C-alpha positions in Angstrom: -37.3 53.2 -71.0 -39.9 50.5 -70.8 -38.9 46.8 -71.0 -38.7 45.3 -74.5 -41.6 43.1 -75.7 -39.4 40.0 -75.4 -38.4 40.9 -71.8 -42.0 41.4 -70.8 -43.1 38.2 -72.6 -40.2 36.2 -71.0 -41.2 37.4 -67.5 -44.9 36.4 -68.1 -44.0 33.0 -69.6 -41.4 32.0 -67.0 -43.8 32.9 -64.2 -46.0 29.9 -65.2 -45.3 26.6 -63.3 -42.4 24.6 -64.7 -42.1 26.9 -67.7 -38.7 27.2 -69.3 -37.2 28.8 -72.4 -35.5 27.0 -75.3 -34.1 28.7 -78.4 -35.5 27.0 -81.5 -35.6 28.1 -85.2 -33.5 31.1 -84.0 -36.3 32.4 -81.8 -37.1 32.1 -78.1 -39.7 29.4 -77.4 -41.5 28.7 -74.1 -42.3 25.3 -72.9 -43.8 23.3 -70.1 -42.1 19.9 -69.6 -40.5 20.5 -73.0 -43.9 20.9 -74.8 -44.2 24.2 -76.7 -46.9 26.7 -75.5 -45.5 30.0 -76.8 -43.0 31.4 -79.3 -41.6 34.9 -79.8 -41.2 36.1 -83.3 -38.6 38.9 -83.6 -39.2 42.0 -85.7 -36.3 40.9 -88.0 -38.0 37.6 -88.8 -39.5 37.1 -92.2 -42.8 36.1 -90.5 -43.6 39.3 -88.7 -43.6 42.2 -91.1 -41.0 44.0 -89.0 -43.1 43.8 -85.8 -42.5 41.8 -82.6 -45.1 39.1 -82.1 -46.2 36.2 -79.8 -47.5 32.9 -81.2 -49.5 30.9 -78.7 -52.0 28.0 -78.6 -55.7 28.9 -78.9 -58.7 26.8 -79.7 -59.6 26.9 -83.4 -62.8 28.7 -82.7 -61.0 31.2 -80.4 -58.4 31.9 -83.1 -61.0 32.5 -85.7 -63.1 34.8 -83.4 -60.0 36.8 -82.3 -58.6 37.4 -85.8 -62.0 38.3 -87.1 -62.9 40.7 -84.3 -59.5 42.4 -84.1 -57.3 41.8 -87.2 -55.1 44.8 -86.2 -54.2 42.9 -83.0 -54.4 39.2 -83.9 -53.4 37.1 -86.9 -53.0 33.5 -88.0 -49.3 32.6 -87.8 -47.6 30.5 -90.4 -46.9 26.8 -89.7 -48.8 26.6 -86.4 -51.9 28.6 -87.4 -53.7 25.6 -89.0 -53.4 23.9 -85.5 -55.3 26.7 -83.9 -52.4 28.9 -82.7 -52.9 32.6 -82.8 -50.4 35.4 -83.4 -50.5 38.6 -81.2 -48.7 41.8 -82.2 -46.6 43.0 -79.3 -46.3 46.7 -80.3 -48.7 49.6 -80.8 -50.2 49.7 -77.3 -50.1 46.0 -76.3 -52.5 44.9 -73.6 -50.2 43.0 -71.4 -52.9 41.7 -69.1 -54.6 40.2 -72.2 -51.3 38.7 -73.2 -50.9 37.2 -69.7 -54.3 35.6 -70.0 -53.6 34.2 -73.5 -50.3 32.7 -72.2 -52.0 31.1 -69.2 -54.6 29.6 -71.5 -52.0 28.3 -73.9 -50.0 26.9 -70.9 -53.1 25.1 -69.7 -53.7 23.6 -73.1 -50.1 22.2 -73.0 -49.3 21.2 -69.4 -49.8 17.6 -68.4 -52.9 16.8 -66.4 -51.0 16.1 -63.2 -49.4 19.5 -63.3 -52.8 21.1 -64.0 -54.3 19.3 -61.0 -51.4 20.4 -58.7 -51.9 24.0 -59.9 -55.7 23.8 -59.2 -55.0 22.4 -55.7 -52.5 25.1 -55.0 -54.8 27.9 -56.2 -57.9 26.6 -54.4 -58.8 28.7 -51.3 -58.0 27.0 -48.0 -61.2 25.5 -46.6 -62.2 26.1 -43.1 -59.5 28.6 -42.3 -60.7 31.7 -40.4 -64.3 30.7 -40.8 -65.2 29.9 -37.2 -68.5 31.2 -36.1 
């Protein structure tokens, strides 16, 4: 049996630097240095039409483009939608690589500048190693 949408989402969120989980409003939320970057909406929630969903930060233009291009996949979530957040249905053949990228973008929009800089330095290829001629 494949992992539940929440288990997959949790694994992706908690793999991001300094991410942690906090229950709020009866749902799992994911934060970086206690700032919210993603929320899980359970199928039993009155916000999800009986389907599991992710709510994450997106730029207002990105939210509009995604919802317009793929309304069967993306939606404007209540409460946080006016701030540019996007909802993503996590059933019916979810593209988990796409979810991972959306989460990383949301994390980057939320993480403090110093943490972003540290991540960039860590991810930068080592210069000069193995390049002797």
